N, C-alpha and C positions, 0 to 999 in steps of 0.2 A: 780303428776303435777296436777291432774283433779280438786285440791282446789287450784290452782293458782290464786290470786288476786296483779293486780299492779296496783299502785295509780300513777297519771299523776294531774299535775295542773287541779283541777277542776273535775277532773272524777276517774272513778274507772272501771278497767280492770276486768274483774270477769266471772267465769264459767258460760256458757249457762243453764238453768234451765227450766223444764216445762212450767213454770209458765211465761214464756217468749213469748211462741209460741204466744198468742195473739197481742201482740207488733208485733213481726216477720212477721205475716198475715197484717198487716195495713202497716208495710213498704214495705212489698215484692209489695204489691199493686199500691204503690206511682210509679206515671208513670217514675219519674227519675230513682230509683232503679231498675224498673223493665227493663228499656231500657238497664240501663249497667251492669245488673246482672241478665241474663237471668235464671229463674229457670225450666224451661222444664217442662212443664206441669199443670194441674189444681193448681189453691190457692185456699185451704181452712183448715179449722182450722187442719185436719189429715195430711196435707202434710205440714202445718207449723211446727205441732209437730215433724214430722219425719226429718224435717231441723235442727228442734233445739238438736235433740237425736245426729244426725251425726256429728253435728259443735261440740258436747259435748263429743264425744268418741275419743277421742286420742290413742288408744290404739295401731291403727296400725305404731302409731311413724311419720307418714307423715303430721301432722299439728299440728297447735295449735290454736284453734279458742276461740275468749273471746268475750262477752257482752259489750257493751262502757255503763255505768251506771254512774247517777249524785251520787256522794258519799254521800250527805245528805238526797239522798232516792235510795237504791240500786235498786228497782224495776223499778225504771224511765230508759225504755230504750233509749238510745241517738242512739246507733249504733253498729255498728260489727267492728272489725279488727282481722284478720285471717293470719296466716303463713300458706303457702298451699305449697305442692310439696318440701317438705323438704328430702334434699338426697345430702349425700358428702360433706356435708359444704354448699350447697346452698339452697334456697329458695325463694318464691315470696310471695306479701303481697297483701291482699286486702281490702277492708274497704266499709263501706256505713255510710250515717248517715240518721235519721229519718227528716223530713221536717221543724219541730220544731228545729232541733240543727244544721243547717245547717248557716254556715257564721259567725261562731262563733271560728273556730279553731280545732274545736273535732277532727276533721278527722287526722288533721297533727299533734295534741297532743298525738291522741291515735297511730298514728303511730310509732312516735319518740319513744315513748317507749315501744312497742313491738319488735321493730329494736335493740334497744338498751339492750333487755332482749335476744332476739335471736342469740345477738354476743356475750354478757358476759353468757349467763346461758346454751344457746345451741350447742356454738362455731360456731354459723355459719360465714361463711367469705363474702359472695354476698349474699345480697338480692335483689330481681328485682321487680322493680313496672311496669304494662303496665295498659295504658289504651286510651280508644278511643281518635283519635285527636282530635275528635268534642265534646269529654268529658272535656270541659277547666278549671271547677271546680277540676276536680282529677289532673289535669298539676298543678294546683295552690298548690292541698297537697302534691303533689311529691316534689315540688320547696324548699316549706317550711317545710318539713321532711328532707331535705337535700340529697336528691335521684338526683343525675347527669341523665342529658339527654346525651342517649346514642346513639338514632337515634331513626329512622320511621320501624316497621314491617308491610310490604305491606299487606293489607289484611287478616292478621292473624288472625281474630277472630269473630264468627258471634256472634253479640250481640240480646237484645232481639226484635228487628224489624227484625230479620233473614237475614239479610244482614250483608256480610262482611263487617269490618270497619280496615281503617287503626290504628296502634294503635304508640303511642310512648313507647318507652321503658328506662326506666329509672331505676337507680342501687346505692346502697349503698354498699360500703367495708367495712369491720370490721377495714381495716385500714386508713379508711377516717378520717378527722379529723369534 
């Protein structure tokens, strides 16, 4: 699976490469990504390289993480999409897009594609998507990707600002249309 590539309209979901580390470092320094995707620790080239290597290593079977790239130039990093906490037919999905790629539907298309793959190829039954209530763009991604709202999780996650935030819980089932 480490050579998995998935196509989506205008996107290529591909394995992480060490050459992605500078782009990941730039992305993780973006205040919007840093707030909603805390990394915990210093952000430097070595930490970005470690991040890429962890995401590229699927050997534990508990996650699948792909770089979201431009199919015309696969070296151009647009974002990230990952299935996490894969266990017993369930998983969670996470994503981010670089600042220049926002507002173009990239995250929703990437989430739809990896969700479909997770159901069809990994035999998943349920995939959850959580985001801070204050992160309205992520709510729009969830809705556009067909993830139904299920409720609010009170103070359920500590984000990059160090505070616990309420989260919206969305999910898709393999049986959803």
